Backbone bond lengths (Angstrom), bond angles and torsions (degrees), N, CA, C in turn:
res aa  C-N    CA-C-N  psi(-1)  N-CA   C-N-CA  omega(-1)  CA-C   N-CA-C  phi
1 M - - - 1.457 - - 1.601 108.86 -
2 E 1.238 119.95 130.96 1.500 123.33 -173.18 1.590 103.06 -96.94
3 G 1.341 115.22 136.50 1.450 121.65 -179.35 1.491 110.60 -85.54
4 P 1.380 118.79 -179.19 1.472 120.96 176.55 1.476 116.97 -55.99
5 R 1.259 124.47 142.43 1.354 125.26 175.38 1.473 111.85 -90.49
6 P 1.413 120.78 146.48 1.460 120.33 -169.43 1.549 113.61 -50.27
7 L 1.376 112.06 -52.67 1.517 113.75 178.28 1.557 120.27 -57.86
8 D 1.522 112.50 -23.42 1.506 117.39 165.74 1.360 111.53 -63.15
9 T 1.335 121.04 -52.12 1.419 131.54 -178.81 1.513 111.21 -50.40
10 L 1.330 115.22 -49.35 1.517 122.63 179.92 1.451 106.63 -63.76
11 N 1.390 121.09 -42.95 1.534 122.87 -175.51 1.406 108.39 -64.32
12 K 1.367 123.34 -29.86 1.429 128.63 -179.91 1.564 109.67 -69.66
13 A 1.320 110.36 -27.93 1.614 119.03 -175.16 1.471 111.75 -84.33
14 R 1.423 113.09 -16.63 1.492 116.01 -176.28 1.518 108.04 -49.87
15 S 1.418 112.88 138.57 1.490 126.40 174.05 1.596 108.16 76.82
16 K 1.313 116.19 -3.50 1.410 118.87 -177.62 1.625 109.75 -105.91
17 K 1.322 111.44 164.69 1.559 118.01 -173.44 1.568 101.24 -74.31
18 V 1.354 116.00 137.97 1.431 126.18 166.77 1.463 114.01 -133.47
19 L 1.446 111.79 150.31 1.458 117.08 169.75 1.393 111.88 -97.06
20 V 1.380 120.63 126.57 1.460 118.05 -178.18 1.577 106.23 -118.15
21 E 1.268 116.93 126.54 1.458 118.93 178.12 1.459 107.24 -110.10
22 L 1.416 120.44 137.85 1.457 127.49 -175.19 1.520 108.70 -108.24
23 K 1.309 108.97 159.97 1.446 125.71 178.40 1.558 108.42 -48.79
24 N 1.349 120.39 -32.75 1.408 120.17 -170.26 1.609 105.88 -92.78
25 G 1.409 118.06 8.87 1.503 117.46 -178.47 1.511 114.64 95.80
26 K 1.237 118.50 -21.32 1.578 117.82 -171.78 1.537 106.56 -68.46
27 Q 1.289 111.36 147.53 1.589 120.88 172.36 1.462 110.23 -112.85
28 L 1.359 119.05 128.68 1.385 120.45 177.90 1.662 103.76 -120.53
29 I 1.184 112.44 143.33 1.489 119.91 174.36 1.574 109.52 -125.31
30 G 1.241 121.07 127.59 1.390 127.64 -174.70 1.601 115.20 -169.82
31 N 1.313 114.41 173.48 1.474 114.00 177.51 1.563 108.14 -89.00
32 L 1.332 117.94 133.50 1.321 124.68 176.78 1.544 112.67 -70.18
33 V 1.360 116.74 114.10 1.425 124.40 178.24 1.524 115.30 -83.11
34 S 1.367 108.99 -58.75 1.434 119.65 177.90 1.423 115.59 -161.96
35 F 1.418 117.33 170.24 1.476 120.12 -173.49 1.573 102.65 -156.01
36 D 1.334 110.22 160.77 1.588 112.97 171.95 1.541 106.21 -123.00
37 I 1.436 113.95 -175.30 1.391 119.36 -177.87 1.562 113.91 -62.41
38 H 1.365 115.81 -20.73 1.554 114.07 175.55 1.482 112.53 -92.83
39 I 1.350 111.89 14.28 1.613 120.46 -177.38 1.458 110.60 60.87
40 N 1.406 124.06 21.17 1.367 124.22 164.68 1.542 105.21 -61.61
41 T 1.318 114.96 131.34 1.566 122.37 -162.21 1.519 114.69 -133.77
42 V 1.277 114.51 136.37 1.454 118.70 174.31 1.473 108.03 -112.67
43 L 1.344 115.07 127.05 1.466 124.08 175.66 1.533 109.78 -114.58
44 E 1.307 118.01 153.20 1.557 123.09 171.18 1.406 107.28 -128.85
45 N 1.376 114.28 160.47 1.483 121.87 -173.70 1.448 114.40 53.73
46 V 1.402 114.94 49.48 1.376 117.89 -171.67 1.500 115.95 -90.24
47 E 1.351 115.97 139.83 1.476 120.02 177.79 1.531 106.72 -122.49
48 E 1.370 114.41 135.98 1.496 117.84 177.83 1.600 102.19 -92.98
49 R 1.361 115.67 130.30 1.427 116.78 179.90 1.540 105.53 -117.02
50 V 1.443 110.49 146.07 1.375 116.95 174.36 1.536 108.66 -132.74
51 D 1.227 129.73 123.03 1.342 132.80 -171.17 1.541 115.04 50.64
52 G 1.433 114.42 36.01 1.449 121.89 173.91 1.620 110.31 87.43
53 E 1.449 118.30 -4.80 1.317 119.03 -174.90 1.654 107.29 -108.87
54 V 1.274 116.93 141.99 1.432 120.02 178.62 1.562 109.43 -65.04
55 K 1.330 115.80 120.87 1.488 117.66 179.72 1.693 104.92 -97.25
56 R 1.244 124.11 -38.31 1.399 122.75 172.50 1.367 112.75 -162.91
57 K 1.306 114.34 164.24 1.694 123.46 -174.71 1.500 96.53 -109.49
58 L 1.366 107.30 133.75 1.445 122.90 -176.33 1.614 111.06 -111.39
59 G 1.215 121.15 -24.75 1.618 117.46 -177.05 1.467 104.24 77.54
60 V 1.324 123.95 -127.59 1.382 128.62 -167.92 1.602 105.02 -96.44
61 V 1.312 118.78 137.09 1.431 126.66 -172.34 1.576 106.69 -135.40
62 F 1.242 120.29 133.52 1.505 128.73 162.17 1.484 109.98 -99.30
63 L 1.251 120.48 130.02 1.400 126.24 -179.40 1.505 107.20 -121.53
64 R 1.321 120.02 135.35 1.507 130.14 178.71 1.569 100.56 -78.68
65 G 1.279 115.16 127.86 1.458 123.13 -177.69 1.478 110.69 -55.53
66 D 1.398 121.50 -34.37 1.536 124.18 -177.86 1.414 109.79 -77.40
67 T 1.273 125.94 -3.27 1.475 127.02 168.24 1.506 116.31 -88.40
68 I 1.350 118.36 -16.39 1.469 122.77 -169.81 1.506 106.55 -90.60
69 T 1.254 118.01 136.71 1.473 124.23 165.26 1.469 117.57 -108.12
70 I 1.383 117.11 -22.78 1.538 117.65 -177.79 1.515 102.25 -143.76
71 I 1.409 118.03 142.80 1.383 117.83 163.81 1.559 100.49 -137.91
72 S 1.332 117.54 116.76 1.454 127.55 -174.79 1.445 118.73 -120.09
73 P 1.407 124.45 108.26 1.292 123.74 -172.43 1.611 107.79 -62.93
74 Q 1.348 117.72 145.70 1.405 117.98 -178.91 1.387 116.92 -103.86
């Protein structure tokens, strides 16, 4: 039996809050708006967090897929 595919999992997270961790160690939390097959991603209502605390609010953010290490539905 085949499990869920990665893009199916991301589709289920659309419009929901996700945690995104980048290669540079930054963590962003926001609502997943859209993504493409390269995992280029658009988030809205984004907060950058450092050590669990909100560092700044960014609004709408476009992230290049090759900078992302983790996307975790919250």
